[in-house]
C-alpha positions as CSV (number, residue, x, y, z in Angstrom):
1,X,-26.2,-43.5,-2.1
2,X,-24.3,-40.3,-0.8
3,X,-23.6,-37.8,-3.5
4,X,-20.2,-36.5,-3.8
5,X,-21.0,-33.4,-2.3
6,X,-22.5,-34.5,0.6
7,X,-19.1,-37.0,0.5
8,X,-17.1,-34.1,0.3
9,X,-19.0,-32.0,2.8
10,X,-18.4,-35.2,5.3
11,X,-15.1,-35.0,4.9
12,X,-13.9,-31.9,5.6
13,X,-16.8,-31.1,8.2
14,X,-18.0,-33.9,10.1
15,X,-15.5,-33.8,12.7
16,X,-16.0,-29.7,13.4
17,X,-20.0,-29.9,13.2
18,X,-20.0,-32.9,16.2
19,X,-17.7,-30.5,18.4
20,X,-20.7,-27.5,18.3
21,X,-22.3,-27.1,21.3
22,X,-25.5,-28.1,20.5
23,X,-27.9,-30.9,22.3
24,X,-28.8,-34.3,19.7
25,X,-28.0,-32.6,16.7
26,X,-27.8,-34.6,13.8
27,X,-24.2,-34.0,11.9
28,X,-25.7,-35.9,8.8
29,X,-28.9,-34.1,8.3
30,X,-26.5,-30.8,8.5
31,X,-24.5,-32.2,6.0
32,X,-27.6,-33.0,3.8
33,X,-29.0,-29.6,4.7
34,X,-25.8,-28.0,3.9
35,X,-25.4,-29.9,0.1
36,X,-29.0,-29.1,-0.5
37,X,-28.7,-25.3,0.3
38,X,-25.4,-25.5,-2.2
39,X,-27.1,-27.2,-4.9
40,X,-30.6,-24.7,-4.9
41,X,-28.1,-21.6,-4.5
42,X,-25.1,-22.4,-6.8
43,X,-25.4,-19.9,-10.4
44,X,-23.7,-21.1,-13.5
45,X,-22.4,-18.3,-16.0
46,X,-22.1,-18.6,-19.6
47,X,-18.7,-20.2,-19.4
48,X,-20.4,-22.7,-17.2
49,X,-18.2,-21.8,-14.4
50,X,-20.4,-22.8,-11.2
51,X,-20.3,-20.7,-8.5
52,X,-21.4,-21.7,-5.1
53,X,-22.7,-19.4,-2.4
54,X,-20.3,-18.0,0.4
55,X,-22.8,-16.6,3.0
56,X,-24.3,-19.8,5.6
57,X,-26.1,-19.4,8.8
58,X,-26.5,-22.5,11.1
59,X,-30.0,-22.2,13.5
60,X,-30.5,-24.2,16.2
61,X,-32.4,-24.2,19.2
62,X,-29.8,-24.0,22.3
63,X,-29.4,-26.0,25.3
64,X,-29.3,-22.4,27.5
65,X,-29.3,-19.0,26.9
66,X,-25.4,-18.9,26.4
67,X,-24.6,-22.5,24.8
68,X,-25.0,-20.6,20.9
69,X,-22.1,-18.6,22.1
70,X,-19.8,-20.6,24.4
71,X,-16.6,-21.6,22.4
72,X,-18.2,-21.2,18.9
73,X,-15.7,-18.4,17.6
74,X,-13.1,-21.2,16.6
75,X,-15.6,-23.6,15.5
76,X,-16.2,-20.8,13.4
77,X,-13.7,-20.0,11.5
78,X,-12.4,-23.7,10.9
79,X,-16.0,-24.6,9.4
80,X,-16.0,-21.9,6.9
81,X,-12.4,-22.3,6.3
82,X,-13.5,-26.2,5.7
83,X,-16.2,-25.5,3.9
84,X,-14.0,-23.2,1.5
85,X,-12.0,-26.0,0.7
86,X,-14.6,-28.6,0.3
87,X,-16.6,-26.3,-2.5
88,X,-12.7,-25.7,-4.2
89,X,-12.1,-29.4,-4.1
90,X,-15.3,-29.9,-6.4
91,X,-14.3,-27.1,-8.3
92,X,-16.9,-24.9,-7.3
93,X,-16.1,-21.1,-7.8
94,X,-16.2,-18.1,-5.2
95,X,-17.0,-14.2,-5.1
96,X,-16.4,-13.6,-1.9
97,X,-14.7,-16.1,1.4
98,X,-16.7,-18.6,3.2
99,X,-18.6,-17.3,6.0
100,X,-20.4,-19.3,8.6
101,X,-22.7,-17.7,11.0
102,X,-24.5,-19.3,13.9
103,X,-27.9,-18.1,15.5
104,X,-30.1,-19.5,17.9
105,X,-34.4,-19.9,17.2
106,X,-36.2,-21.3,20.2
107,X,-39.2,-22.3,18.4
108,X,-36.7,-24.8,16.5
109,X,-37.1,-29.1,18.5
110,X,-33.9,-30.1,20.4
111,X,-31.4,-31.1,17.3
112,X,-33.2,-29.4,14.5
113,X,-30.2,-27.3,12.6
114,X,-31.8,-24.8,10.1
115,X,-29.4,-24.1,7.1
116,X,-29.5,-21.1,4.7
117,X,-27.3,-20.1,2.4
118,X,-26.8,-17.5,-0.3
119,X,-24.4,-15.2,-2.2
120,X,-23.0,-12.4,-0.7
121,X,-22.8,-10.9,-4.5
122,X,-24.3,-11.7,-7.8
123,X,-21.6,-13.7,-9.2
124,X,-23.3,-13.4,-12.5
125,X,-23.2,-9.8,-12.5
126,X,-19.8,-9.5,-11.7
127,X,-18.4,-12.0,-14.2
128,X,-20.5,-9.9,-16.7
129,X,-18.3,-7.0,-15.5
130,X,-15.2,-9.3,-16.0
131,X,-16.4,-9.7,-19.4
132,X,-16.3,-5.6,-20.0
133,X,-12.7,-5.7,-19.8
134,X,-12.3,-8.9,-22.3
135,X,-13.9,-7.7,-25.5
136,X,-12.3,-9.1,-28.3
137,X,-9.2,-6.6,-29.5
138,X,-8.9,-4.8,-26.1
139,X,-7.2,-6.9,-24.1
140,X,-3.5,-7.5,-25.3
141,X,-1.6,-7.5,-22.2
142,X,1.1,-4.9,-22.4
143,X,4.8,-6.4,-23.8
144,X,7.7,-7.3,-21.4
145,X,5.3,-6.2,-18.0
146,X,6.2,-8.3,-15.2
147,X,6.0,-7.6,-11.3
148,X,8.8,-7.6,-8.9
149,X,7.2,-9.3,-5.5
150,X,8.8,-8.0,-2.0
151,X,12.0,-7.1,-4.1
152,X,13.1,-10.7,-4.3
153,X,11.2,-12.7,-7.3
154,X,9.9,-11.2,-10.4
155,X,6.5,-12.4,-11.6
156,X,5.7,-12.0,-16.0
157,X,2.5,-11.0,-16.8
158,X,1.2,-13.0,-20.0
159,X,-1.9,-13.4,-19.4
160,X,-5.4,-11.4,-19.8
161,X,-6.4,-11.9,-16.4
162,X,-4.1,-12.5,-13.3
163,X,-5.6,-13.3,-10.3
164,X,-4.0,-12.4,-6.9
165,X,-4.6,-13.5,-3.2
166,X,-3.9,-15.9,-0.5
167,X,-5.7,-19.3,-2.2
168,X,-3.5,-21.8,-3.5
169,X,-5.9,-21.2,-7.0
170,X,-4.8,-17.7,-7.5
171,X,-2.5,-17.1,-10.0
172,X,0.0,-15.3,-7.9
173,X,-0.4,-16.3,-4.1
174,X,0.6,-14.1,-1.6
175,X,0.9,-15.8,1.6
176,X,0.4,-13.6,4.2
177,X,-2.8,-13.8,6.6
178,X,-3.7,-10.2,5.9
179,X,-4.2,-10.6,2.1
180,X,-7.4,-12.0,1.2
181,X,-8.4,-15.4,-0.5
182,X,-9.2,-13.5,-3.7
183,X,-7.6,-10.1,-2.9
184,X,-7.2,-8.4,-6.5
185,X,-6.6,-8.9,-10.0
186,X,-5.1,-7.1,-13.2
187,X,-7.1,-7.4,-16.4
188,X,-5.5,-6.3,-19.6
189,X,-6.9,-3.9,-21.6
190,X,-5.9,-2.4,-25.0
191,X,-1.9,-3.1,-24.0
192,X,-2.1,-2.1,-20.4
193,X,-3.5,-3.6,-17.1
194,X,-5.9,-2.1,-14.7
195,X,-5.6,-3.5,-11.3
196,X,-8.9,-4.0,-9.3
197,X,-9.3,-4.7,-5.7
198,X,-11.9,-7.4,-5.0
199,X,-13.2,-6.0,-2.0
200,X,-10.3,-7.3,0.2
201,X,-10.3,-6.8,4.0
202,X,-6.8,-4.8,4.3
203,X,-7.4,-2.9,0.8
204,X,-5.3,-2.4,-2.0
205,X,-2.9,0.5,-2.7
206,X,-1.3,2.3,-5.2
207,X,1.6,4.6,-4.5
208,X,0.0,4.8,-1.0
209,X,-3.7,5.5,-2.2
210,X,-6.1,3.5,-1.5
211,X,-7.7,2.3,-4.8
212,X,-10.8,0.2,-6.3
213,X,-9.7,0.2,-10.0
214,X,-6.5,1.6,-11.6
215,X,-4.8,1.6,-14.4
216,X,-1.5,1.1,-13.8
217,X,1.8,2.7,-15.0
218,X,5.9,1.5,-14.8
219,X,7.2,1.7,-11.9
220,X,3.9,1.9,-9.8
221,X,4.5,1.0,-6.4
222,X,1.6,-1.9,-5.0
223,X,0.7,-3.0,-1.9
224,X,-1.2,-5.9,-1.3
225,X,-2.0,-5.5,2.8
226,X,1.6,-5.1,3.4
227,X,3.6,-6.7,0.6
228,X,5.0,-4.7,-1.7
229,X,4.8,-5.0,-5.3
230,X,6.4,-3.3,-8.0
231,X,4.8,-2.8,-11.5
232,X,7.0,-2.5,-14.8
233,X,7.6,-3.1,-18.2
234,X,10.2,-4.2,-20.4
235,X,10.6,-5.5,-23.7
236,X,13.5,-7.7,-22.8
237,X,11.4,-9.0,-19.8
238,X,12.2,-8.9,-15.9
239,X,15.8,-8.0,-14.3
240,X,17.9,-11.6,-14.0
241,X,18.5,-10.2,-10.3
242,X,15.2,-11.6,-9.3
243,X,14.7,-14.9,-9.8
244,X,11.1,-16.3,-11.1
245,X,9.0,-18.5,-9.5
246,X,8.5,-21.8,-10.1
247,X,5.3,-23.9,-9.6
248,X,5.0,-26.7,-7.5
249,X,5.5,-29.7,-9.2
250,X,2.2,-31.8,-9.9
251,X,3.3,-34.7,-8.3
252,X,3.9,-33.1,-5.2
253,X,0.7,-34.3,-3.2
254,X,1.9,-32.5,-0.4
255,X,-0.3,-29.8,1.3
256,X,3.0,-27.7,2.1
257,X,3.5,-26.5,-1.8
258,X,5.7,-24.0,-3.1
259,X,4.1,-20.7,-3.7
260,X,4.9,-18.6,-6.5
261,X,7.0,-16.7,-3.6
262,X,9.3,-18.9,-3.1
263,X,7.6,-19.5,0.2
264,X,5.8,-22.9,2.2
265,X,1.7,-22.6,2.3
266,X,0.6,-24.5,5.3
267,X,-3.2,-25.4,5.8
268,X,-4.8,-22.5,7.6
269,X,-5.3,-24.2,11.1
270,X,-1.7,-25.3,11.9
271,X,-0.1,-22.5,13.8
272,X,3.2,-23.3,12.6
273,X,4.9,-20.8,11.9
274,X,5.7,-20.2,7.7
275,X,9.5,-20.4,6.6
276,X,11.2,-19.2,3.4
277,X,12.6,-21.7,1.0
278,X,16.8,-21.8,1.4
279,X,18.8,-19.6,-1.6
280,X,19.5,-22.9,-3.2
281,X,16.2,-23.6,-3.5
282,X,15.5,-21.2,-5.2
283,X,15.8,-20.4,-8.9
């Protein structure tokens, strides 16, 4: 009987794996091997969060010397994104976006695909670092803190940790292809926020300076990729000229869900343009 992990991987990956230009590959076998590597490599922290591996290599015996490179760019991107979605559906966490690499090994038999998975960084070490920022008595958020996103939406800051990125499981979702899936985070410490870059591709800047970690002060100008964000504090809360975001209704099962910026989020593999919600829908 197929496990939940096997079944979910099959649902997300089967079509893309079938399109690989390798002779006689066993797609169900690849899925079983992927599931086995995920189970073997998953690490669990003290809060029972499961961290799946984010790096995968699929090695096969190519039908010819060029097959391993022919037409694999798009399939590689598709499988990476689909793997990430499958893991998120199952409740796994990641410390880095999933990356799938294809390789060739002429010593392998035709049809055999070897799967190897690993972590790009130690998830337990990362969670230990996060806990340093959340020691009892040192994690009170500043009163009245908020962000102004692109000059048109406010995002009140009330939590000890605020995750920012392109993935829908972030607290503040920024719908821009230049924003990493897990781009940055805010950590509350002794009445102020620390902004930390999470090894993003485009980087995080504060007042035009590239940062890895920065203590935020009211009026700081943050750039997450090309998106401009202003950090401020006011006991009365965010200004009324910039309406707050409203999360999508839990009854909305569509993939096209409203993000905190009041935009529409579409599947990464679709190509139609993003469109902002009309002013009449913003509130």
